[in-house]
N, C-alpha and C positions, 0 to 999 in steps of 0.2 A: 505655251505662255505667249501673251500678246507681245508684239515687237521682236520676237525671236528672229524672224527672217530679216527684218530691217536691221537689227543689230549686227547680224552676220555680214550683210552687204556693206554697211558703213565701216565695219572693222576691216573688210577687204580693201575698201577704198583708202582708208587711212594708212593701211600697211604699205600701200604703194607710195604714199607721200613720205612715210618715214624712211623708205629706202633711198631717198634722194637727199643729198647733202644740202643743196640750195633749191629753192622753188622759184620757177618762173611764173609769170602771170598765166601762161598757157597751162602749166601744171595745175594751178588752182582752178581754172575754169573747167578743165577736163574732170577734175575731181568733183566739182559741183554738178556737172552733167550726170555723173554716176549717183550722186546724192539725190538729185531730182528724180531720177528713175526709181531709186529705192523707195523714196517717199510716195511716189505715185502707186507703186506696187503694194505699198502698205495701206492703200485706200485713203490717203490724205487728199483733200480736195485740190483741184488744179490751181485755183487762185491762191490758196494758202501756200502750196509748194512754190509757185512762181515768186510770191512776195518773199518767202523765206530764203530761197536761193539767191535772189537779188540782194537781199540784205547781207547775207553771209559773204557773198562775192565782193561786194563793195568794201567790206571791212578787211577781207582776207588778202586782197591785192594791194593793200596799203603798204607803204615803205617799211613800217614797223614790223610787219610780218615777213615780207620777202627778204629783208636784210637781217633778221634775227638769227641767232645761232641754232635755234630749234624751231624752224618755221612750221613743220608738221604739227608739233605740239600746240603752236599758236593757233593754227587753223582749227584743230580739234577743240581748243578752248573757246574759240569764237562760235563754232557749231553748238557746243554745249550751252553757251550763254543765250544764243538765239532760240534754241529749243525751249529753254526755260522761259524765256520771254514769250514765246509763242503759246505756251500752256498757262500763262497767267503771271509769271514772275515769282510770286510768293503764294504760300498756302492761304486759303480763305476760310475763315471760321464762321460758325453759325451765329446769327444775330440773336441777342437775348432780350427778353421783355424787361422794361424798367420796373414794372410791378405786375404781379400775377404770373400765371404760367406762361412759358414761352410756347407759342403754337407753331408747329412745323407741319405744313400741308404737303403731302406727297402726291405728285401727279405723274401721269405718263400713260403710254399705251398698254394694252393687255399683253402679258407675256414678258414684260421688261423686268419684273421682279419687285414691284412696289411693296407688296405685302411682306415678303421675306426680308428684303433689305431695309424696309422701314423698321421691322423688329430688330434686325441686326444693329441698326443705327441707335435705336433706343437702348439696346443692351450695352453698346459702346459708351453712350452718355452716362449710364449708371455706373459701369465698371471703372471708367477712367476719370470721370468728373463728379462722381457722387450724386448724380441727379436722381430724381424720383419720377420717371416717365410713366405716362398713361397712353396706351394705344387705343384709338377710337376706330371702330369698324363702320366706315362710311360708304363702303362698296356694297350696295344692297342688290346689285343686278347679277353679278357673276355667281354662278352656282358654287356653293361651298366656300366663298371668299371669307365669310365671317368665321366659319369653322377653321379655315386655314390660319387665320390670324390668332384664334384662340389656341391652336396647337403650338404654333411657334412662340406665342406669348407664354404658354405653359412651360415650354422647354427652356425659356430664358428667365422664367419666374417674373414675368411682367404682367401687370394688370391690364385687362382688356375691357373697354366699355362698348356695349352693343345694345341695340333696341330691336334687333331683327330687321324685317323688311319695311322700314319706315322711310321718312323723308330725310335724305342725306344731310341737307342743310340744317334741319332741326336736330338731327343726331349730333352733328358737329357742335352746335350751340350748347346742347345738353351735356356733351362730353366736357366742354370747357367749364361749365358750371360744376360738374361732378369733380373735376380736377381741383378747382378752388376749394370745394368743401372737404376734400380728402387729402389735401396737402401735396398734390402732385405738382411739381414745378416745370414739367414739360408735357405737352400733348402732341402726339403724332397722329395726324388724320390720314387714314388709309382710304383714299378716294377711288372711285370707279375709273376704269380705263375702257378703251374701245379698241377694236382691231384697226381702226383708222380715225383720223381727226374729223369730227363732225360738229355741227352747230349745237346739237343737244348736249354733247359732252362739255363743250366750252361754256355754254350758258349755265349749266349746273355748277361748274367750277367757279365761274364768276360770281354767282349768287353766294356760294360758300365763302369765297374770299371777302365779299362785302359784309357777310354776317359775322364772321369771327376775326377778321383782320389779322391774318397770320403774320408772325414775325419773319418767317421763312417760307418760300414756296420752292420746294426742291423737285426738279424733274428727274425721274428715274429712267435711264435709257440703257439699252443692251449694247455693249461694245461690239458684239458679234454681228450686229446689223450694219456696221460700217457707216456709209454716208447717209443711210436712212435715219440713223441716230442723230446726225447733224441736222437733217431736214425736220425731224420731230422737234428738236430743241428750238430751232428757228420758229416753227409754227406755234409752239406753246408759248414762247417768249413774246411773240407779236400779239397773241390773243389774250394772254393772262399776265404776262410780266413775271418771269421766274427770277429767283435770286441766285440759283446755283443748280448744279447737276450732280447726281449720283450715277456713276458709270459702273454698271454691273458686268459680271462675266469676263473680267479682264484676265482671268486665268485660262480662258479657252483658247481656241486656235484663231482668235481674231487677229487681223493684221494690225489693229491698233490705231488706224487712221482717225477714228472718232475722237480719241483723246487729244490728238494734235490739231483737230479742226474745230471742235466745239467752241473754244474760247474765241478763236478768230472769227467764227461765223456769227456768234451771238453776243460776244462781249461779256458773257456770264461765266464765272469760274466753275471748274469741276471741284467740288468740295470733298467728296468721298468716293472711294472705289471699292467695289466688291471683288475679292480676290479668290473666292472659292465657295463651295457649297455649305461648309460648316457655318454655324450661326455666330461664330466669333471672327469670321473671315471678312472683315470690313475695316478699312483704315482711312485716315485723312489723306487727301491727295496733296503731295508736295511736288510742284513742277520741277524744282532743281534735282530732287532725288530721282524722279522719273526720267529726266534727261540723262542722268548718270547711268541709270539702268539701260536705257536705249543705246548708249555709247559703249556698253560692255564694261563700265567701271564699277558696277555694283551699287549697292545702297546700304552701306554699313550702319548708317544712322538708324534706319528703320529696324535693321536686325538687332542692334543694341537695345532699342526701345522695346522690341518684342521680348528680348531676354530679360530686361529689367521688370517688365510687367509680370513675368512668371518667376521672378527671383525673390526668394525669401531670405533676407539677410540673417535672421536668427538661425534658420535651418542651415544656411551655408556655414556659419561659424561652428555650429554643432557638428556638421559633417567634417569640417577641417580638423577639429579636435579629435574626432574619431579616427580619421585617416592618420593623424600624427601618432595615435596610440595603436594603430593597426587593429581597430575594433569595428570595422565596417560590417554591417549586418544586412540581412535580407529586408528588414524594415527600412533601412536607409536606402537600399536599392529601389524598393517600391516607391519611396518618396521622390527619388530622383527621376524615375520613370514618369511620374505624374508631372513634374516640372518640364521634362523633355516633351511630353505630349502637348503642352501649352505653346510650344514654339511653332507648331504647325507642320505642314508637309515639307519634306526635305527638298522637293523640287522648287517650292516657293523660296526656301532659304537659299537655294542655289542661285536664284535670280537676283538676290541681294549681295552676292559675293562677287568681287571683281575678277575679271579675266579667267585665268586657268583654274582658280579655286572653284568658281561656279560651275565650270564645265565638268569638273570631277564629280560633282553631285548631281549634274543634270540627268533627269530621268530616274533618279533614286527616290525611294519613298520609305516611310516607316511601315513595316509590316504590321498592320493593325491587328491581324489575327494572332500573330505571335505575341504581340504586346498584351492583348486581352487575355491570352492563355497564361502568360507570366503573372499578370496581376491577379487572375483568378486563383492560381496556385498559391501565391503568397497570402492572399486573403483567407484561404481555407486553412492556413496554419494557425496554431496558437501563438500568442506573444512570445512564449518561451522558445518555440521552434524557430520563429523568425530571428530571435536573438542568438540562438545557438543551433544551427542546422545539423551539427554533428550528432545530435540525439535522434535524428530521423532514421529509425529502423524500418524494417519491412512493413510491420503492422501500421505504423504511423503514416507511411507513404500510401498504403492502401486506403486509409481513412481520408487522407487529403485528396486522393484521386477521386474517391466517391463524392467528396464534398464539392469539387469543382467540375465534375463531369468529364475528366480527362483520364489518361492512362498513367500507370506508374512510370512508364518509360519517359513520359513528358516531364515528370517531376525529376527524374534522374538527369535528364538533359539540362533542365534549369539549374540544378545543383552543380553540374559540371561547368556550365557557363559562369555561375557565380564564383566558383572556386578559381577560375581563370581571372576573373575581375579582381578578386581578393589578392591574387599574386601580383597583378598589375599595380594595384594601389599600394602594395608594400614596396614595389620598386620605385614609385614616384612620390611616396609620401614625404620623403625628406625635402623634396622641392615644392611640395604643395600640389593639390589637385582641385581645380575649380569645379563649380557645378556643371553637370552634364559630361565632364571629362571621362572618357573611357567607358561610359555606362551604356553605350548604344550597341555594345558587342552582340551580334546575333540578331539585332532587331531591324537593321536596315537591309533592304535587298534592292538590287538593280533590276530595273525593268528591261527585259530583252526587246530589242527592236526587231520587228518582223521583217524578214527578208522579202 
């Protein structure tokens, strides 16, 4: 995950500060030298690092910090505030059209992930804000670009407008007209990219901008390209005038410097971040929450929001009543697995948890194969068998195994696990058991590190 190395180095630095009762000015300046090296190693631009360290040092050597009872905590608080300020201060939202569809123009270099992340963003707008987005295929040069947009659009159940290999500017204009006629309130223009910035690319994008007057021009950049992402952002902004940035592949082994440098270099905010390959793995960018993650304090707000999005209140009340009556069934188990799936990868959840809690989950993942097998087995059962698994005799198990393509031994293993879960729910039912509680037994596995 991005920033992992930076987080470890900053925590080591702050641990030294916490070990001292009082801080001298030299203590602070020594700590800031280590912070500077950590930021440079994370691929943050030199000028940004220099300004950041100067700002933190000026605040941290003040009398209020050095004379406070918890000076180390005060320094960490200042670093957190300055990191938040560096990344934009507050989250930036998409601009909306006063009348007619909101037009979002996606630009960027080839390979940054415009097509996939544009579809992810459109899906997010529909799921969280009830929008009716239309994807427009305006990349007529890259082989299979239109087909790729149709595939991801189909997976997210999003409409895609295309005219094949035509004039991209005319396609954009026609897509906007189509959206007005069919009740789409957002249009996402998937434009062409290049391997490098050139005049032909910029001229086409400028003509498209003039023709459709987009409400938002979002630059899609790859976090793993480091300072090249910052250079691309600067070039696109100077030539086209971008409104914000979508930073992709933040789940990779990137050092994360782009996230800390883009705002300072361009003055334009990061509005969304791609956090994984799955089509729901995109989220709004919150500078304060990212600063908290970088400092190893977790991001509980985002974790709570993710849980709420997958939380069904009626289902939770029904589950609570069943637990109270000790009548938890395989159907209930299946429904809870579906909700747990929506939370995403355990390693991502680990990044949102503070300190030791996150480290305990680091490197863990939901075993998708086991999860899929479990769901297949339950779906191969009749409603009566799900409600009352005690009736599963040998012939029923053979029928279920044939229906899901697995072995009877797999069904027996699931029933054994379910029996253990039932015993657990009986033990805790008096105190109540929330959604997801105790239901991941046997589904998570730890990734072994290679020696």
